VONULUM-863783 format. One line per 3 residues: number of its first residue (from 1); their letters; for each residue x, y, z of C-alpha. Coordinates in steps of 0.2 Angstrom, whole numbers, padded with zeros to 4 digits. Layout:
<fivexs>
NUM) A) X Y Z | ...
</fivexs>
This chain:
<fivexs>
1) MYL) 1046 -0103 0293 | 1052 -0101 0311 | 1070 -0094 0315
4) KYG) 1076 -0089 0330 | 1093 -0080 0336 | 1094 -0075 0353
7) NLT) 1079 -0064 0357 | 1075 -0062 0338 | 1062 -0072 0329
10) IRN) 1056 -0073 0311 | 1041 -0082 0307 | 1027 -0084 0295
13) ALL) 1013 -0070 0296 | 0997 -0077 0301 | 0980 -0071 0298
16) DDA) 0981 -0064 0316 | 0995 -0053 0311 | 0984 -0044 0298
19) EQL) 0979 -0031 0310 | 0997 -0026 0315 | 1002 -0026 0297
22) ARW) 0988 -0015 0292 | 0993 -0002 0306 | 1011 -0002 0300
25) WND) 1006 -0002 0281 | 0994 0013 0284 | 1007 0024 0293
28) GRI) 1016 0035 0281 | 1031 0037 0292 | 1034 0019 0291
31) MEH) 1030 0017 0272 | 1037 0032 0265 | 1053 0024 0259
34) AGF) 1042 0012 0249 | 1034 0025 0240 | 1018 0027 0251
37) PNG) 1020 0043 0262 | 1001 0042 0266 | 1001 0023 0270
40) TGQ) 0995 0009 0258 | 0976 0012 0262 | 0974 -0008 0264
43) TVQ) 0961 -0014 0276 | 0964 -0028 0288 | 0953 -0039 0278
46) EIA) 0962 -0036 0262 | 0978 -0039 0270 | 0971 -0056 0278
49) DSL) 0965 -0062 0261 | 0982 -0059 0253 | 0990 -0069 0267
52) KND) 0980 -0085 0262 | 0990 -0085 0246 | 1006 -0086 0254
55) TDD) 1016 -0102 0252 | 1034 -0107 0254 | 1035 -0110 0234
58) TSR) 1028 -0093 0229 | 1030 -0079 0241 | 1029 -0077 0260
61) RLM) 1026 -0062 0271 | 1037 -0065 0288 | 1034 -0056 0305
64) IEQ) 1049 -0050 0315 | 1048 -0052 0333 | 1060 -0046 0347
67) DHI) 1056 -0053 0364 | 1040 -0060 0357 | 1034 -0043 0352
70) AIG) 1031 -0038 0334 | 1045 -0025 0328 | 1043 -0027 0309
73) EMG) 1040 -0038 0295 | 1051 -0046 0279 | 1046 -0056 0265
76) YGN) 1053 -0065 0250 | 1046 -0070 0232 | 1050 -0083 0221
79) KGG) 1055 -0074 0204 | 1058 -0091 0195 | 1074 -0099 0189
82) GVA) 1081 -0101 0207 | 1080 -0081 0211 | 1072 -0075 0226
85) EIG) 1068 -0057 0230 | 1067 -0051 0248 | 1063 -0035 0257
88) IKI) 1063 -0030 0276 | 1055 -0016 0286 | 1060 -0014 0305
91) CDF) 1043 -0004 0309 | 1046 0001 0327 | 1058 0015 0325
94) SKQ) 1065 0013 0343 | 1072 -0005 0337 | 1081 0003 0321
97) NKG) 1099 0005 0320 | 1103 -0008 0333 | 1112 -0021 0321
100) NGK) 1096 -0032 0321 | 1093 -0030 0302 | 1110 -0038 0298
103) ILL) 1106 -0053 0309 | 1088 -0054 0303 | 1093 -0054 0285
106) SLL) 1107 -0066 0288 | 1094 -0078 0295 | 1082 -0076 0281
109) IDF) 1096 -0077 0267 | 1104 -0093 0275 | 1087 -0101 0275
112) LYT) 1083 -0097 0257 | 1100 -0103 0252 | 1101 -0119 0263
115) ELR) 1082 -0125 0265 | 1073 -0118 0250 | 1089 -0120 0238
118) FKK) 1089 -0103 0229 | 1104 -0098 0219 | 1103 -0080 0219
121) IIL) 1095 -0066 0230 | 1089 -0049 0223 | 1082 -0034 0231
124) DTN) 1080 -0015 0227 | 1079 0000 0239 | 1076 0019 0238
127) LKN) 1093 0027 0234 | 1090 0039 0249 | 1090 0024 0261
130) ERV) 1109 0025 0263 | 1109 0016 0280 | 1102 0000 0272
133) QHV) 1112 0001 0257 | 1127 -0001 0269 | 1120 -0016 0278
136) YEQ) 1116 -0024 0261 | 1134 -0022 0256 | 1141 -0029 0272
139) LGF) 1131 -0045 0269 | 1139 -0046 0252 | 1126 -0040 0240
142) TKL) 1134 -0031 0224 | 1126 -0015 0218 | 1120 -0019 0200
145) RVR) 1114 -0002 0195 | 1105 0015 0201 | 1089 0019 0192
148) TDS) 1087 0037 0193 | 1071 0045 0193 | 1063 0028 0188
151) WVN) 1047 0028 0199 | 1035 0040 0206 | 1028 0039 0224
154) QVG) 1009 0041 0229 | 1011 0060 0230 | 1020 0062 0212
157) ELQ) 1038 0064 0218 | 1051 0056 0207 | 1061 0043 0216
160) SSV) 1077 0033 0212 | 1082 0016 0217 | 1097 0004 0218
163) DYE) 1096 -0014 0212 | 1106 -0028 0222 | 1111 -0046 0220
166) LYP) 1118 -0059 0231 | 1126 -0076 0227 | 1129 -0089 0240
169) DSF) 1148 -0088 0238 | 1148 -0069 0242 | 1136 -0071 0257
172) HNF) 1143 -0065 0274 | 1132 -0073 0288 | 1131 -0062 0303
175) AK) 1120 -0074 0312 | 1133 -0088 0314
</fivexs>
């Protein structure tokens, strides 16, 4: 995948990206919302090995670049039955809250619907992450449920999450 909008690019993560992904994934400030306030502890080699299994049909890790500099990552997984699950992290804190997430998600979602022919997109997010919930709802996602105290992060704290779904006829594309 290679998607471009102005100075933003989404591209397949390559083996050479494993080092950058390891820096982000092992930074607790970046990974806290995903349940890893101490980072994931994954090595560059472990990440590189996992990237070798990425395919368009199963799952794909994607790099987000702004002006050719990596600022975050996204990904999707094929859940079967025409359903894709997506996620996004803008890892460079100075690039957050600039409206880019809405554009980047629009690019990915449009590609998943038009090129890969998915029929529904799902995602979940930490209940505390109200900023991203607002973005998802602007894109047309419907909140399905709140799962209160449904999981425990790596330091034993109960966390709650929100499940969302999106169908093509509800999608608001901000990258057109």
